[in-house]
BAZA-141118 format. One record per atom (N, C-alpha, C, O): atom name; residue number from 1; y negated, z, x. Coordinates in steps of 0.02 Angstrom, whole numbers, plus 50000, padded with zeros to 5 digits. Atoms other than C-alpha are relative to their C-alpha. Layout:
! BAZA-141118
R atom seq v w u
R CA NUM Y Z X
...
//
This chain:
! BAZA-141118
R atom seq v w u
R N 1 50030 49917 49991
R CA 1 43737 58197 42426
R C 1 50039 50033 49967
R O 1 50047 50020 49908
R N 2 49982 49917 50035
R CA 2 43825 58362 42387
R C 2 49944 50008 49951
R O 2 49899 49968 49943
R N 3 50042 49966 50024
R CA 3 43738 58473 42275
R C 3 49972 50042 50044
R O 3 49914 50061 50054
R N 4 50012 49925 49943
R CA 4 43751 58602 42403
R C 4 49941 49970 50045
R O 4 49887 50000 50045
R N 5 50023 50034 49956
R CA 5 43678 58475 42535
R C 5 49915 49978 49970
R O 5 49865 49970 50005
R N 6 50057 50025 50040
R CA 6 43540 58423 42406
R C 6 49951 50060 49994
R O 6 49890 50049 49999
R N 7 50018 49925 50015
R CA 7 43498 58626 42374
R C 7 49966 49998 50056
R O 7 49904 49998 50055
R N 8 50016 49959 49937
R CA 8 43491 58664 42560
R C 8 49939 49951 50022
R O 8 49892 49975 50054
R N 9 50069 50046 49971
R CA 9 43364 58494 42592
R C 9 49925 50022 49969
R O 9 49871 50022 50000
R N 10 50039 49978 50031
R CA 10 43264 58559 42447
R C 10 49976 50072 50013
R O 10 49926 50085 49980
R N 11 50017 49950 49982
R CA 11 43245 58730 42516
R C 11 49972 50004 50067
R O 11 49934 50049 50084
R N 12 50039 50008 49949
R CA 12 43198 58675 42677
R C 12 49921 49978 50001
R O 12 49874 50006 50028
R N 13 50067 50026 50018
R CA 13 43053 58560 42615
R C 13 49945 50080 49967
R O 13 49888 50096 49986
R N 14 50036 49939 50005
R CA 14 42996 58728 42537
R C 14 49972 50055 50037
R O 14 49923 50091 50028
R N 15 50019 49945 49934
R CA 15 42996 58834 42685
R C 15 49949 49955 50036
R O 15 49896 49979 50055
R N 16 50072 50030 49965
R CA 16 42887 58699 42766
R C 16 49952 49974 49965
R O 16 49906 49944 49994
R N 17 50052 49996 50026
R CA 17 42787 58685 42618
R C 17 49956 50088 50001
R O 17 49896 50103 50002
R N 18 50029 49936 50002
R CA 18 42756 58863 42617
R C 18 49967 50023 50073
R O 18 49916 50057 50077
R N 19 50036 49985 49939
R CA 19 42725 58878 42807
R C 19 49941 49941 50000
R O 19 49893 49958 50034
R N 20 50057 50029 49994
R CA 20 42603 58730 42785
R C 20 49940 50029 49941
R O 20 49884 50005 49938
R N 21 50062 49977 50036
R CA 21 42499 58825 42654
R C 21 49983 50055 50007
R O 21 49941 50080 49970
R N 22 50011 49939 49972
R CA 22 42510 58986 42757
R C 22 50015 50053 49949
R O 22 49978 50102 49948
R N 23 49968 49945 50051
R CA 23 42608 59091 42613
R C 23 50067 49996 50013
R O 23 50116 49962 49997
R N 24 49937 49963 49953
R CA 24 42717 59200 42729
R C 24 50041 50042 49955
R O 24 50090 50070 49980
R N 25 49981 49958 50058
R CA 25 42761 59295 42549
R C 25 50054 49953 49984
R O 25 50113 49967 49992
R N 26 49941 50054 50020
R CA 26 42855 59142 42491
R C 26 50033 49983 50051
R O 26 50095 49984 50052
R N 27 49948 50005 49948
R CA 27 42903 59100 42646
R C 27 50078 50051 50029
R O 27 50133 50033 50048
R N 28 49968 49937 49985
R CA 28 42985 59277 42683
R C 28 50056 50010 49938
R O 28 50105 50042 49957
R N 29 49968 50009 50074
R CA 29 43074 59262 42495
R C 29 50061 49938 50010
R O 29 50112 49928 49977
R N 30 49950 50060 49991
R CA 30 43162 59110 42564
R C 30 50077 50032 50060
R O 30 50130 50001 50065
R N 31 49957 49970 49966
R CA 31 43268 59227 42690
R C 31 50037 50059 49979
R O 31 50012 50099 49939
R N 32 49948 49954 50024
R CA 32 43414 59340 42668
R C 32 49982 50065 50025
R O 32 49967 50062 50085
R N 33 50029 49938 49981
R CA 33 43364 59534 42685
R C 33 50013 50001 50073
R O 33 49968 50011 50115
R N 34 49975 49993 49933
R CA 34 43492 59526 42845
R C 34 50005 49935 50028
R O 34 50059 49917 50051
R N 35 50020 50070 49979
R CA 35 43427 59351 42897
R C 35 49988 50033 50114
R O 35 49956 50073 50148
R N 36 50013 50002 49923
R CA 36 43435 59345 43094
R C 36 49965 49942 50020
R O 36 49966 49893 49983
R N 37 50046 50041 49961
R CA 37 43323 59244 43207
R C 37 50015 50013 50077
R O 37 50010 50065 50110
R N 38 49961 50013 49935
R CA 38 43398 59169 43370
R C 38 49927 49959 50040
R O 38 49921 49900 50025
R N 39 50023 50040 49974
R CA 39 43261 59109 43474
R C 39 50005 49983 50064
R O 39 50020 50029 50101
R N 40 50017 50021 49925
R CA 40 43237 59006 43643
R C 40 49979 50054 50051
R O 40 49935 50096 50043
R N 41 50043 49996 49933
R CA 41 43206 59057 43808
R C 41 49997 50080 50030
R O 41 50045 50118 50025
R N 42 49989 49955 49976
R CA 42 43145 59204 43896
R C 42 49921 50035 50004
R O 42 49895 50052 50057
R N 43 50065 49980 50009
R CA 43 42974 59266 43831
R C 43 50013 50079 49936
R O 43 50062 50104 49910
R N 44 49982 49919 50059
R CA 44 42941 59438 43706
R C 44 50020 49974 49940
R O 44 50044 50011 49897
R N 45 49994 50028 50075
R CA 45 42959 59316 43560
R C 45 50075 49991 49982
R O 45 50102 49993 49927
R N 46 49958 50034 49997
R CA 46 43110 59257 43629
R C 46 50084 50050 49975
R O 46 50081 50112 49971
R N 47 49954 49955 50008
R CA 47 43295 59322 43586
R C 47 50022 50014 49913
R O 47 49987 49997 49866
R N 48 49978 49959 50068
R CA 48 43394 59405 43427
R C 48 49954 50026 49946
R O 48 49930 50080 49963
R N 49 50041 49941 50048
R CA 49 43291 59475 43281
R C 49 50041 50008 49957
R O 49 50069 49957 49937
R N 50 49963 49996 50074
R CA 50 43385 59549 43138
R C 50 49978 50035 49948
R O 50 49952 50090 49959
R N 51 50040 49966 50049
R CA 51 43329 59595 42975
R C 51 49927 49960 49970
R O 51 49884 49939 50008
R N 52 50068 50034 50019
R CA 52 43185 59517 42872
R C 52 49950 50051 50028
R O 52 49906 50023 50060
R N 53 50027 49963 50001
R CA 53 43103 59665 42896
R C 53 49952 50006 50091
R O 53 49895 50015 50112
R N 54 50013 50003 49922
R CA 54 43099 59659 43086
R C 54 49961 49921 50025
R O 54 49912 49916 50061
R N 55 50013 50067 49979
R CA 55 43086 59455 43101
R C 55 49931 49979 49955
R O 55 49898 49931 49976
R N 56 50052 50024 50015
R CA 56 42943 59443 42982
R C 56 49914 50064 50014
R O 56 49855 50048 50009
R N 57 50041 49936 49965
R CA 57 42841 59630 43046
R C 57 49985 49964 50077
R O 57 49948 49915 50085
R N 58 50034 49995 49933
R CA 58 42828 59634 43243
R C 58 50007 49922 50022
R O 58 49964 49895 50056
R N 59 49987 50068 49967
R CA 59 42914 59451 43274
R C 59 49924 49943 49969
R O 59 49884 49913 50005
R N 60 50045 50077 50019
R CA 60 42796 59319 43146
R C 60 49943 50046 50002
R O 60 49897 50026 50039
R N 61 50079 49969 50016
R CA 61 42649 59457 43100
R C 61 49977 50015 50067
R O 61 49920 49995 50081
R N 62 50046 49964 49954
R CA 62 42609 59535 43253
R C 62 49994 49943 50081
R O 62 49946 49921 50112
R N 63 49994 50050 49949
R CA 63 42686 59422 43395
R C 63 49993 49927 50014
R O 63 49998 49893 50065
R N 64 50013 50089 49988
R CA 64 42650 59243 43340
R C 64 49938 50012 49959
R O 64 49887 50018 49993
R N 65 50061 50024 50045
R CA 65 42518 59235 43186
R C 65 49934 50050 50026
R O 65 49877 50028 50033
R N 66 50041 49951 49983
R CA 66 42432 59413 43244
R C 66 49974 49965 50088
R O 66 49931 49998 50116
R N 67 50028 50017 49948
R CA 67 42401 59308 43415
R C 67 49969 49932 49988
R O 67 49964 49890 50033
R N 68 50054 50064 50017
R CA 68 42296 59166 43324
R C 68 49962 50014 49963
R O 68 49966 50062 49925
R N 69 50040 49988 50045
R CA 69 42150 59133 43250
R C 69 50007 49982 49935
R O 69 50020 49924 49921
R N 70 49983 50007 50072
R CA 70 42167 59150 43069
R C 70 49982 49919 49975
R O 70 50010 49874 49945
R N 71 50051 50085 50041
R CA 71 42032 58998 43034
R C 71 50029 49953 50024
R O 71 50015 49903 49991
R N 72 49983 50059 49986
R CA 72 42126 58876 43128
R C 72 50083 49996 50007
R O 72 50116 49951 50033
R N 73 49927 50007 50013
R CA 73 42305 58925 43091
R C 73 50044 49957 49946
R O 73 50033 49978 49889
R N 74 49968 50030 50039
R CA 74 42421 58806 43001
R C 74 50061 49963 50028
R O 74 50064 49903 50044
R N 75 49919 50024 49999
R CA 75 42602 58783 43032
R C 75 50030 49949 49949
R O 75 50021 49944 49888
R N 76 49969 50054 50062
R CA 76 42703 58639 42965
R C 76 49931 49971 49984
R O 76 49898 49982 49933
R N 77 50052 50045 50032
R CA 77 42558 58511 42987
R C 77 50043 49919 50006
R O 77 50023 49865 49984
R N 78 49942 50046 50004
R CA 78 42702 58395 43013
R C 78 50074 50022 49991
R O 78 50088 50077 50016
R N 79 49916 49989 50001
R CA 79 42895 58403 42981
R C 79 50044 49939 49964
R O 79 50032 49904 49915
R N 80 49940 50041 50012
R CA 80 43041 58303 42967
R C 80 50075 50049 49988
R O 80 50088 50095 50028
R N 81 49924 49993 49995
R CA 81 43230 58346 42912
R C 81 50032 49959 50022
R O 81 50041 49903 49998
R N 82 49941 50053 49956
R CA 82 43351 58280 43045
R C 82 50038 49988 49962
R O 82 50040 49928 49950
R N 83 49928 50019 50003
R CA 83 43514 58295 42962
R C 83 50008 50083 49960
R O 83 49972 50132 49970
R N 84 50005 49938 50029
R CA 84 43575 58435 42847
R C 84 50074 49975 49962
R O 84 50090 49916 49957
R N 85 49936 49984 50027
R CA 85 43754 58483 42757
R C 85 50015 50046 49957
R O 85 49966 50080 49940
R N 86 50004 49946 50034
R CA 86 43809 58595 42659
R C 86 50001 50087 50022
R O 86 50010 50138 49988
R N 87 50007 49927 49955
R CA 87 43792 58746 42785
R C 87 49943 49999 50018
R O 87 49906 50045 50000
R N 88 50075 50005 49965
R CA 88 43638 58698 42869
R C 88 49958 49929 50001
R O 88 49976 49871 49988
R N 89 50052 50052 50005
R CA 89 43478 58607 42887
R C 89 49972 49987 50076
R O 89 49969 50040 50107
R N 90 50039 50003 49938
R CA 90 43393 58546 43056
R C 90 49940 49955 49979
R O 90 49938 49899 49955
R N 91 50082 50024 49995
R CA 91 43207 58517 43057
R C 91 49969 49991 50059
R O 91 49986 50025 50107
R N 92 50068 49991 49949
R CA 92 43068 58478 43172
R C 92 49935 49986 49966
R O 92 49921 49936 49933
R N 93 50059 50009 49998
R CA 93 42899 58517 43155
R C 93 49939 50022 50038
R O 93 49946 50064 50083
R N 94 50058 49978 49961
R CA 94 42727 58539 43221
R C 94 49949 50042 49984
R O 94 49933 50020 49929
R N 95 50020 49964 50031
R CA 95 42614 58670 43188
R C 95 49966 50063 50062
R O 95 49973 50065 50123
R N 96 50054 49955 49973
R CA 96 42498 58814 43243
R C 96 49923 50016 50019
R O 96 49885 50002 49973
R N 97 50099 49982 50006
R CA 97 42303 58865 43291
R C 97 49994 50028 50067
R O 97 50037 50030 50110
R N 98 50038 50000 49932
R CA 98 42186 58918 43426
R C 98 50026 50082 50015
R O 98 50014 50128 49976
R N 99 49983 49929 49964
R CA 99 42260 59078 43529
R C 99 49946 50008 50017
R O 99 49907 49970 50046
R N 100 50060 49952 50004
R CA 100 42141 59227 43511
R C 100 49975 49994 50085
R O 100 49917 50005 50104
R N 101 50028 50007 49928
R CA 101 42136 59197 43706
R C 101 49974 49933 50027
R O 101 49966 49918 50086
R N 102 50023 50088 49999
R CA 102 42073 59003 43677
R C 102 50025 49959 50009
R O 102 49996 49907 49993
R N 103 49959 50043 49995
R CA 103 42207 58913 43722
R C 103 50039 49977 49932
R O 103 50071 50017 49898
R N 104 49967 50037 50046
R CA 104 42271 58776 43593
R C 104 50086 50029 50002
R O 104 50122 50027 50052
R N 105 49931 49988 50020
R CA 105 42443 58839 43520
R C 105 50016 49941 49952
R O 105 50020 49956 49892
R N 106 49967 50061 50025
R CA 106 42501 58667 43461
R C 106 50078 49988 50008
R O 106 50108 49941 50034
R N 107 49910 50026 49976
R CA 107 42692 58689 43461
R C 107 50046 49941 49942
R O 107 50031 49921 49886
R N 108 49969 50034 50021
R CA 108 42814 58584 43415
R C 108 50074 50043 49989
R O 108 50100 50068 50039
R N 109 49937 49962 50016
R CA 109 42980 58673 43327
R C 109 50056 49967 49995
R O 109 50040 49909 49980
R N 110 49919 50030 50016
R CA 110 43167 58614 43310
R C 110 50049 50066 49967
R O 110 50082 50102 50004
R N 111 49962 49952 50037
R CA 111 43253 58734 43188
R C 111 50084 49992 49962
R O 111 50089 49939 49931
R N 112 49946 50001 50011
R CA 112 43433 58754 43138
R C 112 50008 50064 49937
R O 112 50023 50122 49949
R N 113 49980 49928 50042
R CA 113 43447 58863 42971
R C 113 50058 49998 49958
R O 113 50062 49954 49915
R N 114 49952 49987 50030
R CA 114 43596 58916 42904
R C 114 49995 50029 49960
R O 114 49972 50086 49966
R N 115 50023 49979 50073
R CA 115 43593 58935 42721
R C 115 50066 50019 49977
R O 115 50119 49988 49986
R N 116 49920 49983 50034
R CA 116 43723 59048 42619
R C 116 49973 50020 49931
R O 116 49919 50049 49935
R N 117 50015 49992 50073
R CA 117 43699 59069 42428
R C 117 49907 49984 50001
R O 117 49867 50031 49999
R N 118 50053 50010 50013
R CA 118 43539 58993 42418
R C 118 49935 50033 50054
R O 118 49880 50021 50030
R N 119 50034 49960 49949
R CA 119 43440 59092 42566
R C 119 50023 49993 50088
R O 119 50079 49997 50114
R N 120 49997 50000 49923
R CA 120 43422 59078 42749
R C 120 50016 50056 50025
R O 120 49980 50106 50029
R N 121 49974 49921 49965
R CA 121 43536 59203 42830
R C 121 50002 49985 50076
R O 121 50026 50033 50106
R N 122 49982 50007 49935
R CA 122 43537 59130 43012
R C 122 49937 49944 50010
R O 122 49933 49897 49971
R N 123 50042 50058 49970
R CA 123 43378 59025 43114
R C 123 50021 50019 50070
R O 123 50033 50071 50100
R N 124 49970 50006 49929
R CA 124 43429 58954 43273
R C 124 49912 49954 50031
R O 124 49908 49893 50037
R N 125 50079 50042 49981
R CA 125 43228 58894 43330
R C 125 49995 49998 50073
R O 125 50015 50044 50109
R N 126 49998 50032 49935
R CA 126 43190 58790 43493
R C 126 49934 49973 50010
R O 126 49913 49926 49976
R N 127 50066 50004 49981
R CA 127 43023 58788 43569
R C 127 49986 49992 50057
R O 127 50022 50002 50105
R N 128 50024 50009 49896
R CA 128 42903 58745 43727
R C 128 49989 50064 50021
R O 128 49930 50074 50007
R N 129 49990 49957 49970
R CA 129 42931 58917 43812
R C 129 49923 50009 50029
R O 129 49885 50057 50021
R N 130 50050 49979 49972
R CA 130 42792 58884 43906
R C 130 49931 50011 49975
R O 130 49886 50046 49999
R N 131 50062 49992 50045
R CA 131 42661 58862 43777
R C 131 49986 50072 49962
R O 131 49934 50097 49941
R N 132 50006 49937 50027
R CA 132 42714 59023 43711
R C 132 49968 50060 50052
R O 132 49946 50115 50035
R N 133 50024 49936 49937
R CA 133 42662 59120 43890
R C 133 49946 49983 49978
R O 133 49915 50023 49943
R N 134 50087 50011 49980
R CA 134 42493 59027 43903
R C 134 49956 50006 49919
R O 134 49900 50029 49909
R N 135 50052 49984 50051
R CA 135 42435 59027 43730
R C 135 50004 50077 49956
R O 135 49953 50102 49932
R N 136 49982 49930 50048
R CA 136 42518 59204 43632
R C 136 50006 50040 50059
R O 136 50009 50096 50034
R N 137 49990 49945 49981
R CA 137 42538 59308 43780
R C 137 49940 49990 50082
R O 137 49935 50032 50126
R N 138 50062 50009 49956
R CA 138 42388 59237 43904
R C 138 50029 49999 50063
R O 138 50001 50025 50111
R N 139 49952 50003 49931
R CA 139 42535 59198 44042
R C 139 50000 49942 50027
R O 139 50043 49907 50001
R N 140 50022 50081 50029
R CA 140 42478 59028 44090
R C 140 50037 49999 50084
R O 140 50021 50044 50123
R N 141 49967 50024 49974
R CA 141 42599 58949 44222
R C 141 49947 49980 50067
R O 141 49888 49965 50061
R N 142 50051 50004 49930
R CA 142 42526 58929 44412
R C 142 49962 49952 49974
R O 142 49908 49970 49952
R N 143 50042 50052 49998
R CA 143 42465 58755 44385
R C 143 49970 49971 49952
R O 143 49928 49926 49956
R N 144 50036 50021 50055
R CA 144 42435 58752 44199
R C 144 50042 49946 49973
R O 144 50087 49913 50000
R N 145 49944 50054 50031
R CA 145 42498 58639 44060
R C 145 49973 49929 50020
R O 145 49919 49908 50040
R N 146 50029 50064 49980
R CA 146 42512 58471 44086
R C 146 50034 49927 49943
R O 146 50095 49922 49933
R N 147 50004 50046 50063
R CA 147 42505 58315 43943
R C 147 50059 49955 50022
R O 147 50056 49929 50077
R N 148 49946 50042 49973
R CA 148 42671 58219 43955
R C 148 49968 49910 49990
R O 148 49940 49893 49938
R N 149 50017 50069 50012
R CA 149 42630 58018 43982
R C 149 50029 49977 49944
R O 149 49998 49934 49912
R N 150 49985 50042 50054
R CA 150 42750 57977 43844
R C 150 50013 50071 49935
R O 150 50071 50090 49934
R N 151 49988 49958 50040
R CA 151 42742 58116 43706
R C 151 50033 49999 49969
R O 151 50049 49943 49949
R N 152 49950 50002 50054
R CA 152 42862 58175 43591
R C 152 49991 49983 49949
R O 152 49934 49980 49925
R N 153 50024 50051 50086
R CA 153 42883 58091 43422
R C 153 50056 50014 49969
R O 153 50113 50022 49991
R N 154 49919 49998 50054
R CA 154 42994 58110 43274
R C 154 49953 49968 49947
R O 154 49975 49954 49891
//
């Protein structure tokens, strides 16, 4: 392992532990001021979010965490670093909480973190957009959620 790859993996582990602990200040400190979040899909949280203030203000605080019951909130209940190099780390995690609308938000995320000078400068995040619509936006699909017969595993 190269020193930079090892450092990137360590930063990702700190990232997931901060989420597990609910320490959003520590989490934000791992990101560059001009960080860019690229979130999959066509939901209110999807798209390109630029700058730490925008990413951790309206996006994280209001549109995700603010839509969940704080008593049930726990991101990074389980995570795994899938691969890493000198510039990026790819991780998968499961976490969430109970939506304020009564629907459970237990989301699986795949995250690609671009790391420059010891800080996350870009995040590409992939997740279940139907679950976002149901639990965070109170916008269920016509038939509602279906549990897979062969659940995703990592």
